[in-house]
N, C-alpha and C positions, 0 to 999 in steps of 0.2 A: 592732367587729362589722363585716364586709363585707357591705354594700346592693348587691344584684346586680339589685334591679328595675328596669323599667322599663316607661312608659305606653306603647299603640299600640293604634291605634284603640279605646280607651275601653276597653282592660283592662288591669288591674296582670302583666306577664309577668314571672318568676320569675327569668329570666335575659333577657340579649340576644338570645337568640339563637333566630333561627325556622329551624327544619328546612323550607326549601324545594322546590318543585315537583320532584319524581324518582320513579324505578321505587321507592325508600326507601318512599315515599306508601301505595303501591297496597295494603299489608296492613295491618290493623289492629291484628295481633300486632307488626308494627314499629314502628309509632306508640308501644303501648304502653313498647316498649324506648325508645325516643328520648325520652319523658319519663320515663321513668326514670333516664335516663344526663344531662338538664339541659336537655330542651327547654323556652325561653320560649313558644313555638307550632308551630303546624304549617300551613304554607301547600301544600294537598293538589296532587295532579300534574292537570295543565290539561285541561278538559272543552273540544276544537278546535270550533270554528264550523263546518270543512267534518266532521268526526266528522258530527253534528247531520246539515249538511244531505244525506250519503250514506246516512245510516240512513232519510231521510225521504224519499230518492227510490226506497231499494232498497224500502221498505212499498207505495209508490204504483205500481209496477209489480206487486208479488203482487197488488194490490188488484184493478187492472186488468186481468192475465193473464184471457184468455178471454171481455173483453169484446166481440170482435167477432167470435165463434162463431155457427154455423147455431143458430136457435131453438131445436131439439132440445138444445140444451146449453147454454141458457143460465140453467138452475138447477146446474152445473157451479159449486163453488168449489175453487180448486184448494190441497190439503194444504199450509197454511204449515209451514216449517221453524220451530225453535225459534228466536225474534227475540226480544228485547229491545232495545229503545232504547236507549243509552249514557248519556243523558240520566237513565232510568232505574235503569240502574246507579250511575252516579254519585250519584247522589241517595241510592241504599241505602247507597252507601258514607260518604258526609257523615253518615247518621243511626248506623250502627255506632261510625264514629269520634269523634263527639258521645259516646254511652252511654260508650263504652270510656276517654274521656280526661278529665283534670280541667282541661288546657288549653286555650287558644282553639285553635279549628280554622278557618282559615278555605278558602274554595272557591277553585279558581280558573279563570276562563273567558280560552279566547285566540281574540278575535274580530274583526272589520275590519269589519262594517256591522251597522248597527241592527236593531232586526224582533225574531226569534225571543229576543234574549236580554235583552230585557225580561222576557219571560214563565221564561225558566228562571232568571232572578235571582229572583226572586218564590219560585220554588219553593226553590233554595237557602237562603232566609229561610227557607221554613217547613220543612225539613230540620234548620233549627236552627245552618247556618254561621252562624260569629259575626263575618263579614265575608267580603266577594268580593276577590279581587287580580283584575281586570281588563288583560290583556294586551290591545293594540291596536295591534301592528306592522301596518305597511303596507309594501311594497318600492315604494320610487317611481320603476319600470320602465318608466314611460308618460311619451315626452318630451312629451305633450301635457297632461299633468296637473299642474299647479303645488303648490309646497309647501304654500300658501295652502287650495287646495282637501282637500289630504291633511288639512291640521290642523284646518279644519273639522269635515270628516269625522268623526276621532277624537274630537273635543271635542263633535260632537253624539250620536255616540255615547255615553262618561261622563255626557252629561247626562240621556239617556235609561233608561239603569239608576239611575243614581242617584236619579233622580223615582220608579223602581218600589218601591223597597226603604225600608227605616226602618234595615237596618243599613249600618256604614259601607263605603265602597269604596275600594281601594286600588286607585290603574293605575301598571303597570311598564311605564317608557318605552323606549323606543330610543334609546341616545346619539347616533343620525345627524340629529338634527333639527338647521337653519340657526340657529336661537335656542333652548336648552334652557330659558334662564330663563323666556322669553316662553310659550312652550308650557305648560311648568310653573304659571303664573298661571293662563292659560287653562285647564285641567285642575282646579286647586282652584275655581274661581268656576263651573265646571260642574259643583261637588260633588264631586270628590275629595277625602278623608279625608287621605291618603296618595300618595307619591309612590314608588315603589321603582325605583332605579336600581344600574344598568340593565340590560335586555333583553340575555341573553348569545345569541347566532344562531351555529348550524352552520353554517359555509358547505362546499357539496359541493365535488367533487375532481374531477380527469377522468382518468379511464383512457385514456389514449393509445395503449392497445393496443388494448382492444374499443370505444374511441369511443364511451364512455358515460359520463353525467354519475353521481358515486358518492357516496352521503353518508362523511362525515369527520365521527367526533365527536369530539372533546376535550375532556376535561375539563380546567377552569380551575387557572390558578397563583396565587400571590399578586403576580405581576409585573401580572395584568389589575387590581388593587386602586387603583393610581394613578387612575386617571380616575374611578373613583369617589368617590374621596376630595376630589377637586379640584371635582367638582360638585355633592357635597353641602356641601364647605366655603362654597361660593358662595351656593349656595341656601337656608342655613340662617338663619331669620331673617327671612328676604326674603319666603317665602311661606307663608303660615298652615295647613302641612299636617306629618306628620309625615313625617321621611325615612328610609327603608330600604335600606343597601345590600346590594346582592348581583352576586356575580360575582368572585371570589378570596380571599373568605375561608377561610382556611386554620388562621391561627395567633393564640393569645393574643392577637400585638402588633396581630393585622391587626383582631381585633375591637376592641380600643381604639384604633385608630387611628380605625376609623369612629365610635364615640362622640364622641372628640376633634373630628370633624370635622362634628357634630353630629345624627349620626343617632341616631334611637329604637332601633331595632336592625340586626342586620348577618343575613342572611341564608345559611345553610351546603347547598351539597349533595355537590359533589366532593371534599370535604377528608371526609366521610363514607365516598362510594363508593370512595375510594381506603384510609381505614386505618380503618373500621368504624365501627359506632355507639358502641362506647366511646370515641373518640377525641371526641365532644363531653364527656367526662368530663373529660378529660384536658385541654382548650382552658379549659374553665370553671374547672378548678383554677386555668391557668396565670392566666387573668385576674386569681382574687384573690388570688394569690399578688403579680404584678405591682402590685396595688395597694395593698396591706399593706405592699411597700417602698416604695414611693412615696407613701406618707401620703394615698391617696384613700380616701375610708369609703363612696361609693357614687357606680352611674353618674352619677347624676346632677350630681352634683360635677365631674365631667372632660367633661361631653358640651359640645361647640361650643368646646371649650379652643384649636383648632386651625381655627375656622371664622372666613371672610370678617370678621366682626362681633370676633372677639376678638385677632387676630395683627397684630402693630406695624405690619407694612407689609403688607396688603391685595395691593397688586401681586404679592407673591410667588405668589398664585395665579391672576393676569392674566397679562397676553402679558409684560411686561418681564422675568418668571422665564425665558419662551422664550429671551434672549439670551441669559441668565446662564447658564442649563443648557448649551446649546451653548457656549457659550465656558469651561466647567468639564471638558469632557471633553478627558482625553489620551491622545494616542493613542500606542500602544508602536511602537518603530520596530525592528526587526531587521536 
């Protein structure tokens, strides 16, 4: 009997695949279908710091409207439009998802400054979230701001959230740190129970006719998996936290590679957007078939089989492999 269960953030997942943040997570009926297809857990779409700030600014503007009017108009109260804070909508969605699903539901926050996020994190816990995935990305565009300052801010943000909730917190990392291993250690010391490698950023494009910067969204491919595999293999056993790979998980073989690198779970989004919800069942069946053919009885048995701790030559994951890879390429001469 093949055992596909895995443990992540204090929960036993029935499969190692987490459906990660995307439009698929915005409807409860879709979440139910994903659970039925075999998802081990759901990481809901993100609530952004900018959304909350924009809503709060808008509410302040409405409440202050007419404050400078003449005395005879001071009793005037402007009619407010239908107004519901994004955080209230999100909290309600967490409650509905928890009522409808039996698998864990993780909320997702996208923030870069401490403050209101500790309050929102507490509300998410009260709403029933099984954990929080915290996105801490900050674009290092100011030449006067050092990498140490950015890392200190992000570490402080993680610590402030972790201190306010009793549910586990996972941190979704950027791959652009100078020392990913060091910031990983610091974030775990700040309270993070898991690290998600790596955040996928959508880079804008240039419209050279209209002279505009335009959004450009491209779904991932399996080729993006290699960066995540390498760092998961390097971190496995070196930081006391669960590791999750996100970005490039499309096929059964991709999930198996993630487990062998040392991940507790693999997050999938683009493959489901491309192929539909039923693709999840296909991938899980493929994992089970591969394990049977290769005499693996459980996910735990294969975890970390290709990590830094397990491979015969760990340098294959480090710099010496760079030279070997370059030397291995054979050019085609025409």
